[in-house]
N, C-alpha and C positions, 0 to 999 in steps of 0.2 A: 407717809407722814412727813411733813415739812420740818426740817431741823433748824436750829438757830443759825447754823452755817448757811443753809439755803436762803434764809431770810436776809442775812447779811449780804450774800452774793447778789440777791435781787435788788437790794438798795444800791449797792456799788455800781451795778450795771445801769442804774437810772441817773447817775450823776452825769450831767450833760457836758459835752466838750466846751471848754472855755470857762468852766466853773470848778470850784473845789468844795469839798465837804470835810468836816472834821471826823476823826475817829469816833468821838463821842456822839456826834450828830448821826452818823451812820448807825451806830449801835442803838440809839434811841428810836430811830425810824424802823429798825428791825425788831423793836419790842424788847430791847435789852438795855435799859437805862444805865447800867453799870458795866457795859460790855466793850468799852473802848479797847482794852487789851486783847479781847477776843478778835476784834476787827483787825488789829495789827498782826496778830498771829496768823489769821486766815490769809491776809494779804501776803505775808512772808512765805507761807507754804503753798498757796494755790494760785497766785495772781497770774503767773505765766501759763500754767496748764489750763486755767479756766478763762483766760482773756480778760481779767479784771483790770480796770483802769487805776492801778495803784498810785500813779503819779498825781491823781486828782484828790488824794486824801492827805490832809495836813493836820497839825495839832489845832486845838480849839482857838488858840491865839493867832493862827495863820502861819505859824512857823513850820518849816520843813523838818521832819523828825530825823531823816537820814543824815549821816555824817558825811563830810567832804571826803571823797574817795570811796565812799560806800553807797553810792547811788544818788547822792545829793545833786551832783552836776547833771546827771541824766534826768532827774525829776524836774529841775529848773528848765532844762532844754525842752522837755516834752510840754511843760506848762507854757513856755514861751511860744512854742509852735502852735498852741491853741489860743494864743492871745492873752494869756494870763501873765500879768506883770509880777515878777518877784523882785524884791528889793532887800538886800541884806539877809536873804534866806527867809523872808516873810512874804505872805500874800495878803492883800487887803481884803479881809473877809466881808467888809461892807460892800465892796465892789464886785468881788468874784465868788463870794460864798453862796452855797446852795444848801438849803436846809428844809424846804417845805415838802419834799417828796414828790413834787409835781413838775419840777424843772422851773 
């Protein structure tokens, strides 16, 4: 039986290189319209072990949720490596956002 965590992981793995999705957008695509915090918890606990692209997930307004010194710099660097421009800790969701579930 597929769990909510399985559905979230499946959506996370579909976010293509060079694009970002929001926590709430991932949750909605996983069938959990109020599950943004569940997405954040899952990324915190499973991203390394499950190879989830945590750096491609940002807040709905495009801002990076991680604090400076707490992963912020690494997320910016990984996004930059994929061609995603961050400016002042924000990503332009109109340019780099992914939300349709099909890439």
